[in-house]
C-alpha positions, 0 to 999 in steps of 0.5 A: 593335700589328700583327695578322698575317694568321694571327692575324686568321684565328684571331680570326675563327674564335674561338667567339662568346660570344653564342649566341642573339639574346637574349644578343646583345641584352643584350651590345649594351645593356651595351657601349652603356651603357659608351659612354654613360658614356664620353661623359657628358652630351655623348652626348645632344648627338650627332647621331642618325646618330652614335648609330646608328653607335655602336649598330652598332659595339656590335652588331658587337662582341657576338660576339667583343669586337672590331670590324674594319670600316673607318671608311669603312664606318660613315661610308658606312652612316650618312651621316657623315664618317670624321673623326666615326668616328675622333673617337668611337673616340678618345674611347673609347680615351682613356677606356680603354674600347677598345684599338686595333690594326692589321691587317697590310696585304696591299699593303705591310709597313705597317699596314692597317685598325684593329681595336678591342677592347672592354675590358669584353667577357668575351672581352677577357681572352683577347685580352689574353693572346693579344696581350699588350695593355698596359692600365692597372691600373685598367682591368684591375681593373675588367675582372676584376670582371666575371663571365663569366656575366652573363646573370642580371644586370639590364642597363640598358635603353637605347633603341636607334635604328633602323638605316638600311634599307641595313644588314646584313640578316642579323642579329637586329635586322633581324628584329625590325622592329615590322611587316612591310611590305605586311601589314595592321596587325591581321594583323601584330599577331596573326601576325608572331611566329608566321610571322615573315618568311613572313607577307608571302608568305602574305598575298600568296597571299591577295591572289592568290586575291582577284584571281583571284575578282575576274577570274572574276566581274568584281567588285571587293572592298573592302579591308576584305573582303580584310583580313577574309578574309585574317585568317580564312584565316591563322588557319585555317592556323595552327590546321591547322599546330598539329596537323601539320608543314608546309613553307613551300611547303605552307603557301602552297598551303594558305592560297591554297586556303582563301582562294579558297574563302572568297572564292568563298563570299563572292561567292556570298552577295553575289550572293544578296543582290543577287537578293533586293533586285532582285525587282520588286514588282507595280505598284500601280493608281493611283487618281486622286482629283482633282475631276472637272467635273460634265459629265464625271461625268454622261457617265461615269454615262451610259456606265455606265448604257448598259453595264448596260442592254446587259449586261441585254439580252444576258442576257435574250436568252441566257435566251430562247434557252435556253428555246427550246432546251429547248422544242424538245428536249421536242417532239423 
């Protein structure tokens, strides 16, 4: 079947079935479980790159029930061959899980890139009526039993595979990365759900404050001290934002000032500790207790005796002078 340009434009403008990331995630799991059932036991033997490509195909089909990216696009994104992508889609087509159509080519009157419609997607009923797809009777009956409101149904939990780093960065799977790169583990676990991608910029402001303090006082802070003050600063910011709405720029400025004050206080406390530790105790008088020879001890005793005699003689002379002065004063 050939899809004309006007029809393809209407397809792109059609309202998405999934409104939130949670609904999108549930629909992806549902389509992925259908693909696994189509492959059976052979699905576990597929290469990880092939399973990642299938995961990406199911994700792109969650909103409107079809995928129109070229086979070469999936092959390039996951480092596999286009033949592998075509073999995967052929398996799903033979199992009546998808319907294949082609866009009209802009360069000639022939067929262009393929468009794959998932039969088990709630939007397939609309595309079947619009394009008049000829689907097998058993597939139609199975599709009719699927209610449109499937949000309350318990979906089968299927392990998803990490997409490559060069994957599309504007979908919700990219935003649910376990940890934000460049941010310590403890800060990630505590604040990543609160500040999301902004957490990396907030932590960067703390590092800038630490660098400024280190340059001003010519010291080096340990990684443990920086992480501890960063945690305290971001926690203080979170407490402040609960009572007042702030823009992202205001949050960055505030966390920088908080961290700067905390670093300065930490450095001052460390300086006081260093000053207290650097106080020099008065030197002790060393008393030598080793044995001295007899002649040396006799000489020391002689010197002490001479000194005491001299001091006594000096004292007697001073007493006599004082008496003479008193007598003269009396006669005067």
